[in-house]
C-alpha positions in Angstrom: 74.5 129.3 46.6 77.1 131.1 44.8 80.7 130.1 44.2 81.9 132.7 46.4 79.6 131.5 49.4 80.4 128.1 49.0 84.2 128.9 49.1 83.7 131.0 52.5 81.6 128.1 53.8 84.7 125.8 52.8 87.4 128.0 54.4 84.9 128.3 57.7 84.9 124.5 57.8 88.4 123.9 57.1 89.3 126.0 59.7 86.9 124.5 62.2 88.3 121.2 61.2 92.1 122.2 62.0 90.5 123.7 65.6 89.0 120.4 66.5 92.2 118.4 65.3 94.5 120.7 67.6 91.6 120.0 70.3 91.8 116.2 70.0 95.5 116.0 70.1 95.5 118.3 73.2 92.9 116.1 74.7 95.0 112.9 73.6 98.1 114.4 75.0 96.5 115.2 78.5 95.1 111.7 78.6 98.5 110.6 78.2 99.6 112.5 81.0 97.0 111.5 83.1 97.5 108.2 82.4 101.3 108.9 83.4 100.1 110.4 86.6 97.6 107.3 87.5 100.8 104.8 86.7 102.8 106.7 89.3 100.1 107.0 92.3 99.9 103.4 91.6 103.3 103.2 91.8 103.1 105.2 95.1 100.7 103.2 96.6 102.5 100.1 96.4 105.6 101.8 98.0 103.6 103.0 101.0 102.2 99.7 101.3 105.1 97.6 101.2 106.9 100.0 103.7 103.6 99.9 106.1 104.0 96.1 106.0 108.1 96.7 106.7 107.2 99.1 109.7 104.9 96.6 111.3 107.4 94.0 111.1 110.1 96.3 112.5 107.5 97.1 115.4 107.2 93.4 115.7 110.9 92.8 116.0 111.2 95.9 118.6 108.7 94.8 120.7 110.3 91.4 120.6 113.8 93.2 121.7 112.1 94.8 124.8 110.4 92.0 125.8 114.4 90.1 126.1 115.6 93.1 127.2 113.1 93.2 130.2 114.0 89.6 131.0 117.7 90.5 131.0 117.1 93.1 133.4 115.2 90.7 135.6 117.8 87.9 136.0 119.8 89.5 138.3 117.2 90.3 140.9 115.8 86.8 140.4 119.9 85.5 141.0 120.0 88.2 144.0 116.5 86.8 145.5 117.5 83.1 145.2 120.9 83.9 146.7 118.9 85.6 149.8 116.5 83.0 150.2 119.1 80.3 150.4 121.0 82.1 152.5 118.0 82.8 155.1 117.1 78.9 154.7 120.8 78.1 155.7 120.8 80.5 158.7 117.2 79.4 159.9 118.6 75.7 159.2 121.9 76.7 161.5 119.9 78.2 164.1 117.5 75.4 164.6 120.1 72.7 164.9 122.2 74.9 167.0 118.8 75.0 169.1 118.1 71.3 169.0 121.9 70.6 169.6 121.5 72.6 172.8 118.6 71.1 173.7 119.8 67.6 173.3 117.6 66.4 170.9 119.9 65.4 168.0 
């Protein structure tokens, strides 16, 4: 091989090394970006998990409040039923007492 051929091969190899060095730099840059994206996705997944837990707790609280509201709504109805029951008992007792008094049993 002549000096000229060796020089051409050296220049070609040097150019190839420079291209590969650029490709390696690009690959490292892309790896860094991918790592950054993976970290962001991990943070996002953690945030979504926390939001889901908070949503479950909120749902439980809403269910408890709904149950409490049903009890509050039913309370006046139960009172009215008690009042009516006591009134009917009093009227029936009074009628029975009156009837027994008319019969002279008491």
